A tleap script that builds the chain and sets N, CA, C and O, in Angstrom:
source leaprc.protein.ff14SB
mol = sequence {
  NMET ALA SER ILE SER PRO GLU CYS THR GLU
  LEU LYS LYS LEU TYR ASP GLU CYS PHE ASN
  LYS TRP TYR SER SER LYS PHE LEU ALA GLY
  ASN VAL SER GLN ASP CYS GLU ASP ILE PHE
  LYS LEU TYR ARG ALA CYS VAL TRP LYS ALA
  ILE LYS GLU LYS ASN ILE ASP GLN LEU ILE
  ASN ASP ALA ARG LYS GLU ARG PRO PHE HIE
  ASP GLU ALA PRO SER PRO PRO CSER
}
set mol.1.N position { 8.928 -13.662 5.373 }
set mol.1.CA position { 9.611 -13.335 6.605 }
set mol.1.C position { 8.642 -13.568 7.768 }
set mol.1.O position { 7.466 -13.213 7.682 }
set mol.2.N position { 9.124 -14.143 8.814 }
set mol.2.CA position { 8.311 -14.418 9.992 }
set mol.2.C position { 8.112 -13.142 10.814 }
set mol.2.O position { 8.847 -12.165 10.673 }
set mol.3.N position { 7.120 -13.185 11.653 }
set mol.3.CA position { 6.832 -12.070 12.542 }
set mol.3.C position { 7.618 -12.232 13.847 }
set mol.3.O position { 8.352 -13.205 14.022 }
set mol.4.N position { 7.457 -11.282 14.745 }
set mol.4.CA position { 8.133 -11.303 16.041 }
set mol.4.C position { 7.729 -12.522 16.863 }
set mol.4.O position { 8.484 -12.981 17.721 }
set mol.5.N position { 6.549 -13.035 16.599 }
set mol.5.CA position { 6.043 -14.195 17.321 }
set mol.5.C position { 5.410 -15.154 16.317 }
set mol.5.O position { 4.735 -14.712 15.387 }
set mol.6.N position { 5.615 -16.452 16.488 }
set mol.6.CA position { 4.994 -17.408 15.563 }
set mol.6.C position { 3.473 -17.252 15.478 }
set mol.6.O position { 2.874 -17.509 14.434 }
set mol.7.N position { 2.860 -16.830 16.579 }
set mol.7.CA position { 1.408 -16.653 16.590 }
set mol.7.C position { 0.962 -15.526 15.663 }
set mol.7.O position { -0.198 -15.488 15.251 }
set mol.8.N position { 1.859 -14.619 15.335 }
set mol.8.CA position { 1.525 -13.461 14.504 }
set mol.8.C position { 1.878 -13.652 13.033 }
set mol.8.O position { 1.486 -12.841 12.194 }
set mol.9.N position { 2.604 -14.698 12.717 }
set mol.9.CA position { 3.121 -14.853 11.358 }
set mol.9.C position { 2.012 -14.965 10.313 }
set mol.9.O position { 2.120 -14.372 9.240 }
set mol.10.N position { 0.965 -15.703 10.602 }
set mol.10.CA position { -0.121 -15.834 9.624 }
set mol.10.C position { -0.814 -14.493 9.389 }
set mol.10.O position { -1.145 -14.156 8.253 }
set mol.11.N position { -1.036 -13.729 10.460 }
set mol.11.CA position { -1.625 -12.392 10.300 }
set mol.11.C position { -0.705 -11.481 9.499 }
set mol.11.O position { -1.168 -10.668 8.698 }
set mol.12.N position { 0.595 -11.620 9.718 }
set mol.12.CA position { 1.554 -10.816 8.960 }
set mol.12.C position { 1.468 -11.147 7.480 }
set mol.12.O position { 1.472 -10.243 6.644 }
set mol.13.N position { 1.390 -12.419 7.148 }
set mol.13.CA position { 1.281 -12.830 5.750 }
set mol.13.C position { 0.004 -12.272 5.126 }
set mol.13.O position { 0.028 -11.764 4.005 }
set mol.14.N position { -1.104 -12.367 5.850 }
set mol.14.CA position { -2.368 -11.830 5.343 }
set mol.14.C position { -2.282 -10.325 5.119 }
set mol.14.O position { -2.735 -9.812 4.096 }
set mol.15.N position { -1.698 -9.631 6.080 }
set mol.15.CA position { -1.560 -8.187 5.928 }
set mol.15.C position { -0.631 -7.835 4.775 }
set mol.15.O position { -0.952 -6.957 3.974 }
set mol.16.N position { 0.507 -8.497 4.677 }
set mol.16.CA position { 1.447 -8.228 3.590 }
set mol.16.C position { 0.784 -8.440 2.224 }
set mol.16.O position { 0.953 -7.628 1.315 }
set mol.17.N position { 0.036 -9.528 2.088 }
set mol.17.CA position { -0.661 -9.800 0.830 }
set mol.17.C position { -1.692 -8.721 0.532 }
set mol.17.O position { -1.781 -8.238 -0.597 }
set mol.18.N position { -2.466 -8.344 1.537 }
set mol.18.CA position { -3.478 -7.308 1.368 }
set mol.18.C position { -2.822 -5.981 0.993 }
set mol.18.O position { -3.258 -5.311 0.057 }
set mol.19.N position { -1.781 -5.608 1.719 }
set mol.19.CA position { -1.106 -4.337 1.459 }
set mol.19.C position { -0.508 -4.306 0.056 }
set mol.19.O position { -0.680 -3.324 -0.666 }
set mol.20.N position { 0.187 -5.359 -0.333 }
set mol.20.CA position { 0.817 -5.384 -1.656 }
set mol.20.C position { -0.222 -5.286 -2.769 }
set mol.20.O position { -0.014 -4.583 -3.758 }
set mol.21.N position { -1.334 -5.989 -2.607 }
set mol.21.CA position { -2.409 -5.921 -3.599 }
set mol.21.C position { -3.006 -4.511 -3.634 }
set mol.21.O position { -3.198 -3.945 -4.710 }
set mol.22.N position { -3.297 -3.947 -2.465 }
set mol.22.CA position { -3.866 -2.597 -2.377 }
set mol.22.C position { -2.910 -1.572 -2.983 }
set mol.22.O position { -3.327 -0.712 -3.759 }
set mol.23.N position { -1.648 -1.662 -2.634 }
set mol.23.CA position { -0.666 -0.687 -3.096 }
set mol.23.C position { -0.557 -0.692 -4.621 }
set mol.23.O position { -0.582 0.362 -5.257 }
set mol.24.N position { -0.436 -1.877 -5.193 }
set mol.24.CA position { -0.222 -1.958 -6.638 }
set mol.24.C position { -1.487 -1.699 -7.441 }
set mol.24.O position { -1.414 -1.121 -8.526 }
set mol.25.N position { -2.647 -2.111 -6.936 }
set mol.25.CA position { -3.857 -1.967 -7.734 }
set mol.25.C position { -4.696 -0.741 -7.391 }
set mol.25.O position { -5.490 -0.295 -8.220 }
set mol.26.N position { -4.542 -0.192 -6.204 }
set mol.26.CA position { -5.381 0.945 -5.812 }
set mol.26.C position { -4.574 2.209 -5.528 }
set mol.26.O position { -4.816 3.254 -6.133 }
set mol.27.N position { -3.624 2.113 -4.618 }
set mol.27.CA position { -2.885 3.312 -4.205 }
set mol.27.C position { -2.182 3.974 -5.386 }
set mol.27.O position { -2.259 5.191 -5.550 }
set mol.28.N position { -1.512 3.193 -6.193 }
set mol.28.CA position { -0.803 3.766 -7.342 }
set mol.28.C position { -1.758 4.364 -8.370 }
set mol.28.O position { -1.342 5.144 -9.226 }
set mol.29.N position { -3.040 4.001 -8.287 }
set mol.29.CA position { -4.064 4.567 -9.166 }
set mol.29.C position { -4.765 5.761 -8.506 }
set mol.29.O position { -5.710 6.318 -9.065 }
set mol.30.N position { -4.298 6.147 -7.322 }
set mol.30.CA position { -4.864 7.310 -6.645 }
set mol.30.C position { -5.926 7.009 -5.606 }
set mol.30.O position { -6.480 7.939 -5.019 }
set mol.31.N position { -6.226 5.758 -5.360 }
set mol.31.CA position { -7.232 5.376 -4.370 }
set mol.31.C position { -6.539 5.175 -3.029 }
set mol.31.O position { -5.703 4.283 -2.887 }
set mol.32.N position { -6.881 5.996 -2.051 }
set mol.32.CA position { -6.233 5.915 -0.738 }
set mol.32.C position { -7.155 5.285 0.310 }
set mol.32.O position { -7.054 5.595 1.496 }
set mol.33.N position { -8.035 4.415 -0.126 }
set mol.33.CA position { -8.936 3.723 0.798 }
set mol.33.C position { -8.137 2.908 1.809 }
set mol.33.O position { -6.956 2.629 1.601 }
set mol.34.N position { -8.777 2.538 2.878 }
set mol.34.CA position { -8.123 1.798 3.966 }
set mol.34.C position { -8.517 0.323 3.923 }
set mol.34.O position { -9.038 -0.206 4.906 }
set mol.35.N position { -8.278 -0.335 2.809 }
set mol.35.CA position { -8.733 -1.714 2.600 }
set mol.35.C position { -8.181 -2.719 3.606 }
set mol.35.O position { -8.863 -3.693 3.922 }
set mol.36.N position { -6.996 -2.519 4.107 }
set mol.36.CA position { -6.328 -3.514 4.948 }
set mol.36.C position { -6.355 -3.157 6.432 }
set mol.36.O position { -5.676 -3.797 7.236 }
set mol.37.N position { -7.119 -2.159 6.791 }
set mol.37.CA position { -7.098 -1.651 8.164 }
set mol.37.C position { -7.488 -2.713 9.198 }
set mol.37.O position { -6.848 -2.817 10.245 }
set mol.38.N position { -8.513 -3.488 8.919 }
set mol.38.CA position { -8.956 -4.502 9.892 }
set mol.38.C position { -7.876 -5.547 10.143 }
set mol.38.O position { -7.615 -5.916 11.288 }
set mol.39.N position { -7.251 -6.022 9.069 }
set mol.39.CA position { -6.177 -7.011 9.218 }
set mol.39.C position { -4.989 -6.387 9.953 }
set mol.39.O position { -4.370 -7.022 10.807 }
set mol.40.N position { -4.680 -5.126 9.605 }
set mol.40.CA position { -3.566 -4.447 10.269 }
set mol.40.C position { -3.803 -4.335 11.772 }
set mol.40.O position { -2.887 -4.575 12.558 }
set mol.41.N position { -5.009 -3.978 12.177 }
set mol.41.CA position { -5.314 -3.842 13.608 }
set mol.41.C position { -5.133 -5.171 14.336 }
set mol.41.O position { -4.605 -5.201 15.448 }
set mol.42.N position { -5.564 -6.261 13.720 }
set mol.42.CA position { -5.382 -7.583 14.333 }
set mol.42.C position { -3.896 -7.927 14.444 }
set mol.42.O position { -3.436 -8.420 15.474 }
set mol.43.N position { -3.166 -7.661 13.383 }
set mol.43.CA position { -1.725 -7.948 13.388 }
set mol.43.C position { -1.004 -7.093 14.419 }
set mol.43.O position { -0.170 -7.596 15.172 }
set mol.44.N position { -1.320 -5.802 14.457 }
set mol.44.CA position { -0.686 -4.896 15.425 }
set mol.44.C position { -0.961 -5.360 16.856 }
set mol.44.O position { -0.055 -5.354 17.689 }
set mol.45.N position { -2.186 -5.759 17.147 }
set mol.45.CA position { -2.523 -6.242 18.489 }
set mol.45.C position { -1.716 -7.492 18.835 }
set mol.45.O position { -1.252 -7.645 19.965 }
set mol.46.N position { -1.552 -8.374 17.869 }
set mol.46.CA position { -0.763 -9.584 18.097 }
set mol.46.C position { 0.696 -9.239 18.364 }
set mol.46.O position { 1.317 -9.803 19.265 }
set mol.47.N position { 1.241 -8.314 17.585 }
set mol.47.CA position { 2.638 -7.899 17.763 }
set mol.47.C position { 2.831 -7.256 19.131 }
set mol.47.O position { 3.799 -7.566 19.826 }
set mol.48.N position { 1.922 -6.364 19.526 }
set mol.48.CA position { 2.071 -5.712 20.836 }
set mol.48.C position { 1.949 -6.716 21.979 }
set mol.48.O position { 2.614 -6.579 23.005 }
set mol.49.N position { 1.098 -7.725 21.798 }
set mol.49.CA position { 0.999 -8.779 22.821 }
set mol.49.C position { 2.351 -9.487 22.957 }
set mol.49.O position { 2.827 -9.717 24.069 }
set mol.50.N position { 2.959 -9.828 21.830 }
set mol.50.CA position { 4.265 -10.495 21.851 }
set mol.50.C position { 5.334 -9.584 22.444 }
set mol.50.O position { 6.192 -10.043 23.199 }
set mol.51.N position { 5.289 -8.310 22.110 }
set mol.51.CA position { 6.246 -7.342 22.658 }
set mol.51.C position { 6.144 -7.301 24.179 }
set mol.51.O position { 7.157 -7.287 24.877 }
set mol.52.N position { 4.920 -7.283 24.681 }
set mol.52.CA position { 4.721 -7.250 26.136 }
set mol.52.C position { 5.174 -8.558 26.790 }
set mol.52.O position { 5.780 -8.540 27.861 }
set mol.53.N position { 4.880 -9.687 26.148 }
set mol.53.CA position { 5.279 -10.976 26.706 }
set mol.53.C position { 6.794 -11.127 26.773 }
set mol.53.O position { 7.314 -11.811 27.655 }
set mol.54.N position { 7.499 -10.493 25.849 }
set mol.54.CA position { 8.959 -10.573 25.821 }
set mol.54.C position { 9.614 -9.405 26.571 }
set mol.54.O position { 10.836 -9.252 26.559 }
set mol.55.N position { 8.786 -8.595 27.217 }
set mol.55.CA position { 9.238 -7.420 27.974 }
set mol.55.C position { 10.001 -6.411 27.123 }
set mol.55.O position { 10.832 -5.659 27.632 }
set mol.56.N position { 9.717 -6.402 25.846 }
set mol.56.CA position { 10.328 -5.419 24.955 }
set mol.56.C position { 9.642 -4.069 25.122 }
set mol.56.O position { 10.229 -3.032 24.813 }
set mol.57.N position { 8.402 -4.077 25.609 }
set mol.57.CA position { 7.686 -2.816 25.793 }
set mol.57.C position { 8.419 -1.895 26.768 }
set mol.57.O position { 8.387 -0.675 26.610 }
set mol.58.N position { 9.072 -2.466 27.760 }
set mol.58.CA position { 9.832 -1.639 28.699 }
set mol.58.C position { 11.031 -0.998 28.008 }
set mol.58.O position { 11.362 0.156 28.281 }
set mol.59.N position { 11.675 -1.732 27.123 }
set mol.59.CA position { 12.791 -1.163 26.354 }
set mol.59.C position { 12.310 -0.013 25.471 }
set mol.59.O position { 12.990 1.005 25.342 }
set mol.60.N position { 11.145 -0.180 24.872 }
set mol.60.CA position { 10.577 0.880 24.031 }
set mol.60.C position { 10.275 2.113 24.880 }
set mol.60.O position { 10.597 3.236 24.494 }
set mol.61.N position { 9.657 1.893 26.032 }
set mol.61.CA position { 9.342 3.022 26.925 }
set mol.61.C position { 10.610 3.730 27.395 }
set mol.61.O position { 10.655 4.960 27.441 }
set mol.62.N position { 11.633 2.962 27.742 }
set mol.62.CA position { 12.903 3.562 28.167 }
set mol.62.C position { 13.528 4.379 27.041 }
set mol.62.O position { 14.038 5.476 27.272 }
set mol.63.N position { 13.489 3.851 25.838 }
set mol.63.CA position { 14.056 4.562 24.687 }
set mol.63.C position { 13.306 5.858 24.434 }
set mol.63.O position { 13.919 6.871 24.097 }
set mol.64.N position { 12.000 5.841 24.592 }
set mol.64.CA position { 11.204 7.055 24.385 }
set mol.64.C position { 11.521 8.103 25.449 }
set mol.64.O position { 11.478 9.301 25.171 }
set mol.65.N position { 11.836 7.661 26.657 }
set mol.65.CA position { 12.203 8.615 27.710 }
set mol.65.C position { 13.548 9.257 27.410 }
set mol.65.O position { 13.745 10.447 27.655 }
set mol.66.N position { 14.471 8.466 26.879 }
set mol.66.CA position { 15.805 8.976 26.567 }
set mol.66.C position { 15.798 9.891 25.349 }
set mol.66.O position { 16.537 10.875 25.311 }
set mol.67.N position { 14.989 9.586 24.374 }
set mol.67.CA position { 14.921 10.362 23.134 }
set mol.67.C position { 13.472 10.350 22.650 }
set mol.67.O position { 13.150 9.662 21.682 }
set mol.68.N position { 12.605 11.097 23.308 }
set mol.68.CA position { 11.180 11.075 22.936 }
set mol.68.C position { 10.966 11.593 21.519 }
set mol.68.O position { 11.730 12.416 21.015 }
set mol.69.N position { 9.926 11.098 20.903 }
set mol.69.CA position { 9.558 11.558 19.569 }
set mol.69.C position { 9.147 13.016 19.628 }
set mol.69.O position { 8.593 13.478 20.625 }
set mol.70.N position { 9.419 13.727 18.565 }
set mol.70.CA position { 8.992 15.124 18.500 }
set mol.70.C position { 7.486 15.208 18.332 }
set mol.70.O position { 6.840 16.074 18.922 }
set mol.71.N position { 6.927 14.317 17.535 }
set mol.71.CA position { 5.480 14.230 17.382 }
set mol.71.C position { 4.987 13.104 18.279 }
set mol.71.O position { 5.716 12.153 18.562 }
set mol.72.N position { 3.776 13.221 18.710 }
set mol.72.CA position { 3.220 12.196 19.571 }
set mol.72.C position { 3.102 10.874 18.803 }
set mol.72.O position { 2.504 10.824 17.728 }
set mol.73.N position { 3.665 9.828 19.355 }
set mol.73.CA position { 3.587 8.512 18.738 }
set mol.73.C position { 2.250 7.881 19.091 }
set mol.73.O position { 1.712 8.142 20.166 }
set mol.74.N position { 1.703 7.051 18.202 }
set mol.74.CA position { 0.453 6.369 18.522 }
set mol.74.C position { 0.661 5.411 19.691 }
set mol.74.O position { 1.694 4.750 19.791 }
set mol.75.N position { -0.301 5.349 20.542 }
set mol.75.CA position { -0.229 4.444 21.689 }
set mol.75.C position { -0.472 3.019 21.229 }
set mol.75.O position { -1.212 2.790 20.271 }
set mol.76.N position { 0.142 2.065 21.902 }
set mol.76.CA position { -0.143 0.661 21.546 }
set mol.76.C position { -1.592 0.332 21.896 }
set mol.76.O position { -2.166 0.954 22.791 }
set mol.77.N position { -2.183 -0.626 21.209 }
set mol.77.CA position { -3.557 -0.987 21.520 }
set mol.77.C position { -3.672 -1.520 22.935 }
set mol.77.O position { -2.740 -2.137 23.453 }
set mol.78.N position { -4.792 -1.287 23.547 }
set mol.78.CA position { -4.975 -1.763 24.926 }
set mol.78.C position { -5.658 -3.097 24.970 }
set mol.78.O position { -5.887 -3.638 26.051 }
savepdb mol mol.pdb
quit
């Protein structure tokens, strides 16, 4: 499956592969290490960049004002 932006698709594939490998070989064995964190941060930054370029961030902010989360949501990367 492609990402929100073509520029992010390769990072998404890398993250998906890392996550699936980690989940099946480590997490299910009780290891909760953060093996894919670096790739995830790169992918998340790419996605947020695309969200901002498409002005979807304003829609997200508006939705949060209308129905804010009960718990504090993580801020997008700067």
